[in-house]
C-alpha positions, 0 to 999 in steps of 0.5 A: 500500500505504501508503494502505491501511495508513493507512486500516486504522489509522484505522478501528482508531482509530475502532473503539477510541476510546481507541487512540492512535498515536505515529509519526515524521515528516519536515518538508521545510521547517522554520521554524527561527524557530518551533523546528521541525526536519526530524524529529519525533514526533507523537501521533494521536487520534480525535475524534467530530466534524466536520472544520469543528469540528476546524478551528475548534479549530485542530486538525491533521487527519490523516484524515477519515471519510466517515461522520463523525469525524476523526483529529487530531494532538494533540502534536508534539515536534521532534528535534535529529537524524534519528530514524535515529540508532538501531535502529527499535524502540528509537527508536520506543519512546523516541518513544512514551514521550514521550506515555505517562502512568502509573507503569508501562508495558508494551511489547509486540511486534507479534507479541504479544497478551494473554489476556482472563483474564490481564489481571486479573492485571496489578495483582498483577504491578504490586504488585512495584513497590510492594513494592520501590522498586528494582525497575524491570523485572518480567518474566513468561512467554509462551504461544506460540500458534503451537505447532500451526500447523506442525511447525517452529512446534511446535519453535520454540514449545517452545524459546521456551516453555523459555526464558521459563519454566524458563530465566528462572526459573533466571536470576532465581534466580541474579540475572542475569535481565535484560530479554529483550524483551517483555512486561515491565512497566517503571517509567516514571520509571526508564526516563526518568531512567536512559535504559534504552532505548538506541537503537543496539543490536539487543537494546536490552532487555538493555542497558537491564537492564545499565544499571539493574543498574549503577545498583543497580536490580533486574530480576526475573521473576514467573510471575504471568501470561502473554501470548500470542505468535506465533513463526516457523512456517517454517525460514527464519524460524527461521534469521532470528530466530537471526541476530537473536539472534546479532547481539545476542550479538555486540553484548553481547560487544563492548560497553562495557556488559558490560565495566562490568558485570563490573567493577562492585561492584554485580554481583560475580564470582559473578553475572558468572560465572553471566551468562557461563555462562547468556547471553553464553557461549552465543554465544561457544562457537558458533564452537567448536561449528561447528569441532569438529563439522566436524572430527569429521565430516571427520577421524573419519567421512570420513578414518577417523582414529580409534582406534575406526574398527574399531567402527562402533557408535562412529561411529554413536553419535558422530554421534548425539552430534553431533545431541544436543549441539545439541538445546539444548531438552533443558532444556524436558523438565523444564518440559513434565513440570511442565506435563503430568505425567511420563508425558505430558510424557516421551512428548510430548518423545520425539516432538519430540526428532528434530525438535529435533535437526534444527531446532536442530542446523543453527542454530550456523552462523547464529551464527558468520558475519559479513557487513558490509552498507554503506548510504548512511547508515552501516555495519551489521554483521549476523550472518547465515547 
């Protein structure tokens, strides 16, 4: 399988000749006298000439095409420690950043793409960095392309679209819009000099924004353009991504960065409170949601211990309230009305709402269960169902 992946990547590099690949590698017998270590980051590029010509130039060949052309290693940087010292994504981002050029970079997830017409708006977003030298991260919305794939995909797409539009817009207005993943634009010098990609965390993006804020920099959100993104289309995938969100929320709640942020004069009490309500508080209240919902169902519904036990309608409305309390995407109603109009937006939301109650009413459990998984390298704690 690894061989086929290498062939696929190599043919992509030949088809798109500007395409470059940065990867992490191991060296079994490093020559310490030459400054080599056991771990390195390398950059690969395509060259449209023969193997003999590449060897004559002293270039290291990684792949040779039968019809001509080679993939060569153009640069290599050795690491003092193993690259497993952090999470996979931020470690790879730091590795790629060593080879990046330009004042502004844009990181994108592998489940992300860009519309051709949206790329013409990129320079307009980049102007935000020119207008204010303190801006280090500029975010923009995503259009979820899997909204018609499956019914669960439609629910997840609606929730994600809600978060990256009206929620981000509100957080930005309150001054607490941090770096929530990709596809944000980032100022290259700030990432390098301030160390805004922090490897040990699952949600390395938001911790980078915390650090930038502590340095007096700005993280903004501008709805100038939008990128395409695919989301999970099955229920198990929906639980998986929420478990990842839970892991990030747990790290934020326990980290020293949040402690520093809330006590920094750069942040202030008002912004700290709004951040608690709009971000970390969502995670902290989930265990109470699970407890109170379970207690209501057990005490009121099963045991009948309630002053309203003689009123069946009260129990029915109570159960409906339990489901509606977990339809966390109700905020999206206002966004869908803005996009589709009052009548069509309201009707589309009504049709989705039963599915939203079922899909997201089951998610709080995945936010609250902690499981420790020990590996041979380290102890990793994950929040899982």
